[in-house]
C-alpha positions in Angstrom: 19.4 25.4 18.9 18.4 26.2 15.3 19.0 24.2 12.1 18.4 24.9 8.4 17.2 21.3 8.1 16.2 18.8 10.6 15.6 15.1 9.6 13.3 13.4 12.1 14.1 9.6 11.9 17.3 7.7 11.3 16.1 4.9 9.1 16.9 4.3 5.4 14.8 7.3 4.3 16.1 9.6 7.0 19.8 9.0 6.7 19.5 9.0 2.9 17.8 12.5 3.1 20.4 13.8 5.6 23.4 12.6 3.7 22.1 13.9 0.3 21.3 17.3 1.9 24.7 17.4 3.5 26.4 16.5 0.3 24.7 19.5 -1.3 26.1 21.8 1.4 23.1 22.1 3.7 23.7 22.0 7.4 21.7 19.1 8.8 20.6 17.9 12.2 19.5 14.2 12.3 17.2 13.4 15.2 16.7 9.7 16.1 15.4 8.3 19.3 17.4 5.1 19.1 21.1 5.1 20.0 21.9 3.3 16.7 21.0 4.6 13.3 19.4 2.3 10.7 15.7 2.2 11.8 13.5 -0.8 11.8 15.1 -2.1 8.5 18.6 -2.4 9.8 18.1 -3.0 13.6 15.1 -5.3 13.7 13.8 -5.9 10.2 15.2 -6.2 6.7 18.9 -7.0 7.4 18.6 -9.4 10.4 15.7 -11.2 8.8 17.6 -11.7 5.5 20.6 -13.0 7.4 18.4 -15.6 9.1 16.7 -16.4 5.8 20.2 -17.1 4.3 20.8 -19.5 7.2 17.5 -21.2 6.5 18.3 -21.5 2.8 21.7 -23.1 3.5 19.9 -25.7 5.7 17.4 -26.4 2.9 20.2 -26.7 0.2 22.0 -29.2 2.4 18.9 -31.3 2.5 18.1 -30.9 -1.2 21.6 -32.0 -2.2 20.8 -35.5 -1.0 19.1 -35.9 -4.4 22.5 -35.4 -6.0 24.2 -37.9 -3.6 25.6 -35.4 -1.2 24.7 -36.0 2.5 25.3 -33.8 5.5 24.4 -34.5 9.1 21.5 -32.9 10.8 22.2 -29.2 11.6 23.1 -28.3 15.2 21.7 -24.9 16.1 23.8 -22.8 18.5 21.4 -19.9 19.2 23.9 -18.0 21.2 26.4 -18.1 18.3 23.6 -17.2 15.9 22.6 -14.2 18.0 26.2 -13.1 18.2 26.5 -13.3 14.4 23.4 -11.1 14.1 24.8 -8.6 16.6 28.1 -8.4 14.7 26.3 -7.8 11.4 24.1 -5.1 12.8 27.0 -3.5 14.7 29.2 -3.3 11.6 26.5 -1.6 9.6 25.5 0.9 12.3 29.2 1.8 12.9 29.5 2.4 9.2 26.5 4.8 9.3 28.1 6.6 12.3 31.3 7.2 10.3 29.3 8.6 7.4 27.5 11.0 9.8 30.9 12.3 11.0 32.4 12.5 7.6 29.5 14.5 6.3 29.4 16.7 9.4 25.8 15.9 10.1 24.8 16.8 13.7 23.3 13.8 15.5 20.8 14.1 18.4 19.6 11.1 20.2 16.1 12.0 21.3 12.4 11.7 20.5 11.1 14.7 18.6 7.6 16.1 18.9 6.3 19.2 17.0 5.4 22.1 19.2 4.6 24.2 16.1 5.6 24.3 12.4 9.1 25.4 13.2 9.9 23.9 16.6 10.6 20.4 17.9 10.5 19.5 21.5 13.3 16.9 22.1 12.5 14.3 24.7 15.5 12.4 26.2 18.5 12.7 28.5 21.2 11.9 26.0 24.2 14.4 26.1 23.5 15.3 22.5 20.2 17.0 23.5 20.6 20.8 23.6 19.9 22.7 26.7 16.2 23.5 27.0 15.3 20.6 24.7 14.1 22.8 21.9 15.2 22.6 18.3 13.9 25.2 15.7 14.3 24.7 12.0 13.7 26.2 8.6 12.6 22.8 7.2 12.0 19.3 8.6 11.8 16.1 6.8 9.7 13.5 8.6 11.0 10.0 8.2 9.6 8.3 11.3 8.8 5.0 9.7 6.1 2.6 10.9 5.3 0.3 13.7 3.5 -3.1 13.9 -0.3 -3.0 13.8 -1.8 -5.3 16.4 -5.6 -5.7 16.6 -7.1 -5.2 20.0 -8.4 -8.7 20.1 -4.8 -10.1 19.8 -3.1 -7.9 22.3 -1.7 -10.1 25.0 0.8 -9.1 27.7 2.6 -12.4 27.6 6.2 -12.6 26.4 5.2 -15.7 24.5 3.2 -13.4 22.1 5.7 -11.6 20.0 6.1 -9.3 17.0 8.6 -9.4 14.2 11.3 -7.7 16.3 10.9 -10.3 19.0 10.9 -13.1 16.5 14.3 -12.0 15.3 15.9 -12.0 18.7 15.9 -15.8 18.9 16.2 -15.9 22.6 14.9 -19.5 22.5 13.8 -21.8 19.8 10.1 -22.6 20.4 8.8 -26.2 19.8 5.7 -24.8 18.1 4.9 -21.4 16.6 1.7 -19.9 15.4 2.1 -17.2 12.8 -0.9 -14.9 12.6 -0.8 -13.3 9.1 0.1 -14.7 5.7 1.8 -11.5 4.4 5.5 -11.2 3.6 6.7 -10.7 7.2 4.7 -13.7 8.5 5.9 -16.0 5.8 9.5 -15.0 6.0 9.4 -15.7 9.8 7.6 -18.9 9.2 10.3 -20.0 6.7 13.1 -19.2 9.2 11.5 -21.0 12.2 10.4 -24.0 10.2 13.9 -24.5 8.8 15.3 -24.2 12.4 13.1 -27.1 13.4 10.0 -25.5 14.8 6.5 -26.8 14.1 4.9 -23.8 12.4 1.3 -23.1 11.7 0.2 -20.1 9.6 -3.3 -18.5 9.8 -4.4 -16.1 7.1 -7.7 -14.3 7.0 -8.0 -14.2 3.2 -8.3 -17.1 0.9 -4.7 -16.7 -0.4 -1.2 -16.2 1.1 0.4 -12.9 0.2 -2.9 -11.1 -0.6 -2.5 -8.7 -3.5 0.1 -10.8 -5.4 -1.0 -12.8 -8.4 -2.1 -16.3 -7.5 0.1 -18.0 -10.1 3.2 -16.4 -8.4 2.1 -17.4 -4.9 1.3 -21.0 -5.8 4.9 -22.3 -5.7 5.5 -20.5 -2.4 2.3 -22.0 -0.9 3.3 -25.5 -2.1 6.7 -25.4 -0.5 5.5 -23.8 2.7 2.8 -26.4 3.0 5.5 -29.1 3.0 7.6 -27.1 5.5 5.0 -26.1 8.0 4.1 -29.1 10.2 1.1 -27.3 11.6 -0.3 -26.5 8.2 -1.6 -23.3 6.5 -5.1 -22.2 7.5 -6.6 -19.9 4.9 -9.9 -18.1 5.3 -9.3 -18.2 9.0 -8.7 -15.8 11.8 -7.5 -15.8 15.4 -10.2 -14.4 17.7 -8.6 -14.6 21.1 -5.2 -15.4 22.7 -4.8 -16.7 26.2 -1.4 -17.2 27.7 -0.1 -18.9 30.8 3.5 -19.6 31.9 4.0 -22.5 29.6 2.0 -21.9 26.4 -0.4 -19.7 24.4 -3.9 -20.9 23.5 -5.3 -19.4 20.3 -9.0 -19.6 19.4 -9.1 -19.9 15.6 -12.2 -19.5 13.5 -12.0 -21.4 10.3 -14.5 -21.9 7.4 -18.1 -22.5 8.5 -17.5 -20.4 11.6 -15.9 -23.4 13.4 -13.9 -22.6 16.5 -10.7 -24.5 17.3 -8.6 -24.1 20.5 -5.0 -24.6 19.5 -2.0 -24.4 21.8 1.5 -23.2 20.9 4.8 -22.4 22.6 4.9 -19.0 20.9 2.6 -16.8 18.8 3.9 -14.3 16.3 1.6 -11.4 15.3 2.4 -10.3 11.8 -0.8 -8.6 10.4 0.7 -5.4 9.0 2.2 -2.1 10.0 0.9 1.4 10.5 2.7 4.8 10.0 4.4 6.1 13.1 2.8 9.5 13.0 0.3 9.3 15.9 2.6 10.7 18.6 4.5 13.3 16.7 2.4 16.4 17.6 1.5 17.0 14.0 -1.8 18.5 15.2 0.3 21.5 16.1 1.3 22.0 12.5 -0.6 22.4 9.2 0.3 18.8 8.1 -2.7 16.8 6.9 -3.1 13.0 7.5 -5.3 10.6 5.6 -7.6 8.1 7.2 -4.8 5.6 7.7 -2.5 8.1 9.4 -0.2 8.7 6.4 1.1 12.3 5.8 -0.4 13.8 2.7 2.2 15.2 0.3 2.9 16.2 -3.3 5.4 14.8 -5.8 8.1 16.9 -4.2 7.3 15.3 -0.8 6.0 18.6 0.5 3.1 18.5 2.9 0.4 21.1 3.5 2.8 22.8 5.9 5.4 24.6 3.8 8.2 23.9 6.3 7.6 20.1 6.6 8.2 17.3 4.1 7.3 13.6 4.5 9.1 10.5 3.2 9.1 6.7 3.7 6.5 4.7 5.6 5.1 7.9 7.2 4.3 9.2 3.7 2.3 6.2 2.4 2.4 2.9 0.7 4.3 0.9 -0.3 6.2 0.6 3.0 9.5 -0.4 1.5 13.0 0.7 2.6 14.2 1.4 -1.0 11.1 3.6 -1.7 11.9 5.5 1.5 15.6 6.1 0.4 14.5 7.3 -3.0 12.0 9.7 -1.4 14.6 10.9 1.0 16.9 11.9 -1.8 14.1 13.7 -3.6 13.1 15.6 -0.5 16.7 16.7 0.1 17.2 17.7 -3.6 14.0 19.8 -3.5 15.3 21.7 -0.5 18.6 22.2 -2.3 16.7 23.8 -5.1 17.1 21.1 -7.7 14.2 20.1 -10.1 13.4 16.8 -8.3 10.1 15.0 -8.0 8.8 11.5 -7.3 8.1 10.3 -10.8 8.8 6.6 -11.1 7.2 4.0 -13.4 7.8 1.0 -11.1 8.7 0.3 -7.5 10.0 -3.2 -7.0 8.9 -5.4 -4.1 10.5 -8.6 -3.0 9.1 -11.3 -0.7 12.1 -13.3 0.6 10.3 -16.6 1.0 11.6 -19.8 -0.5 11.1 -19.4 -3.4 11.3 -15.6 -3.6 8.6 -13.5 -5.2 9.6 -10.2 -6.9 7.2 -7.8 -8.6 7.2 -4.4 -10.2 4.6 -2.3 -12.1 1.2 -3.6 -13.0 -0.1 -7.0 -11.7 -2.8 -9.1 -13.4 -5.1 -8.7 -10.4 -4.8 -4.9 -10.5 -5.2 -4.8 -14.3 -8.4 -6.8 -14.2 -9.8 -4.8 -11.4 -9.1 -1.5 -13.2 -10.1 -2.8 -16.7 -6.7 -2.2 -18.1 -6.0 -4.2 -21.3 -2.9 -6.4 -21.2 -1.2 -9.5 -22.6 1.1 -11.8 -20.7 4.5 -13.2 -21.5 5.2 -16.4 -19.5 8.3 -18.5 -19.2 8.4 -21.6 -16.8 11.7 -22.2 -15.1 11.3 -25.9 -15.7 12.7 -25.1 -19.2 15.7 -23.2 -17.9 19.0 -25.1 -18.0 20.3 -23.1 -15.0 17.2 -23.8 -12.9 17.6 -27.5 -13.8 21.3 -27.4 -12.8 20.6 -25.9 -9.4 17.5 -28.0 -8.8 15.2 -25.0 -8.6 12.7 -25.4 -11.3 9.8 -24.2 -9.1 9.8 -20.8 -10.7 8.2 -18.6 -13.4 8.9 -15.3 -15.1 5.9 -13.3 -16.2 5.6 -9.9 -18.0 2.5 -7.9 -18.6 2.5 -6.2 -21.9 0.5 -3.4 -23.5 -1.3 -5.0 -26.5 -0.9 -2.0 -28.8 2.5 -0.4 -27.9 4.1 -3.7 -26.7 5.6 -1.8 -23.8 6.3 -3.6 -20.5 3.5 -2.8 -18.0 4.7 -5.0 -15.2 6.7 -8.1 -14.2 6.4 -10.8 -11.7 9.0 -13.4 -10.9 8.8 -16.4 -8.6 11.9 -18.5 -8.0 15.2 -18.7 -6.3 16.9 -15.3 -6.3 13.9 -13.5 -7.9 14.8 -10.4 -6.0 18.1 -10.2 -7.8 16.4 -10.4 -11.2 13.6 -7.9 -10.9 15.8 -4.8 -11.4 16.0 -5.5 -15.1 12.2 -5.3 -15.4 12.2 -2.0 -13.4 14.8 -0.6 -15.8 12.8 -1.7 -18.8 9.8 0.1 -17.5 11.7 3.3 -16.6 13.2 3.3 -20.1 9.8 2.6 -21.8 11.2 -0.6 -23.3 9.0 -3.0 -25.3 8.9 -6.7 -24.7 10.8 -7.1 -27.9 13.6 -4.9 -26.5 13.9 -7.3 -23.6 13.8 -10.4 -25.8 16.5 -9.1 -28.2 18.9 -8.1 -25.5 21.5 -10.9 -25.2 21.6 -12.5 -21.8 24.4 -14.6 -20.4 24.0 -18.4 -20.5 23.4 -20.4 -18.4 21.7 -18.0 -16.0 18.3 -17.4 -14.5 18.3 -13.9 -16.0 17.7 -15.6 -19.3 14.2 -16.3 -18.2 13.3 -12.6 -18.8 14.6 -12.8 -22.3 12.9 -16.1 -22.9 9.6 -14.7 -21.6 9.9 -12.1 -24.3 10.6 -14.8 -26.9 7.6 -16.7 -25.7 5.5 -13.6 -26.2 6.7 -13.3 -29.7 6.2 -17.0 -30.4 9.9 -17.6 -31.0 11.0 -19.3 -27.8 13.7 -21.9 -28.3 13.4 -24.1 -25.3 9.6 -24.3 -25.2 7.0 -24.6 -27.9 4.6 -21.8 -27.3 3.0 -20.3 -30.4 1.9 -16.7 -30.2 -1.8 -17.5 -30.4 -1.6 -19.2 -26.9 -0.6 -16.0 -25.3 -2.9 -15.2 -22.4 -4.7 -11.8 -22.6 -6.8 -9.8 -20.2 
């Protein structure tokens, strides 16, 4: 079997590439090893986790409304019904993708693909869609194989009580206690879910800050709320050295400050220390594709690798490992093969941590600016001054811009607060359009909304904020 274009991987990047190429008139074969399309994001990542985070937020809101005189009973958790809800959600979305595959006349093959050479895939699997002989040749292949959890050798434990993020989302039982190893976005989102469902959660993070790489002032409100939520506490500057499991529990040896060892016992342990590109078992050594030291496929702005027949997108192509970045790259790769003048040339890639409160960022951060010696000024607006934040009892937020001191153009933005992920797109657009902080400040925003905090941050930078007194001379610079 031969195809002008093969897309290897059916996640957000893969199906975006396949659909865009098909829309442009290119015959496409989409190869995915899982029976359902959607990849990690839809099947066992972004979508199911955000559904559960919504459940957690509703539980929290019910508790918070007691301050306004509204009291509900304690929540009763029906895990079977909750799992059924998750399955219906995922099923509806995957069925939608199946319909789009058919309407676009994309050929779907359920198999694991491995490169035999630069123009041939060996298809492994016994699904009826696999062609006779199990070989698929192509003119071009877009690799969109995503990533898999990275588990340190010391933490590998064959017990079902030691789980990854996919296992954590299955909710087969509700553990009495849970250790979360890793204070990144996956670990903290799972910690939020399980703590709200009634588990005693403990978080261990190797660095001295949760969410390493994000500015400390944005992380502070999240740390404060999680500290109240996690009965077992948050252990920073600590690491788990060993895990030992029996039929009833898991014992973790935790090294804290001063090299002190503590043996702590939990019902379940979640390993969430990062992900690695899923490129190791693809047979890329039989092609001209080059990998970096972390296993990412090297490529240019048109997503082309060193092999002229093979392009790379998504998690397999490098950081940041985000579904929306993969989708964007997928469209670019398809347009390149369609002969269009496409290239990856963006000013900002937004990232959202769906904790409570959320953190959303784009562009330059203060920590990166300081490390690189980039001059910047900050524009800050505390949500305590927002009427909308006061009305919904969510004043634990802040909006911050980084501004070029000479041109006044927006260099980056960080928002911490309820619904921050829904607000960051304005800052992304500002950066893509080359907007100045004055442009943001002088754009009329609806009142009362949390979106006003972006406008007010601009006013604060200019020294003309209405709701707070912040003269221009108090602006923080770096």
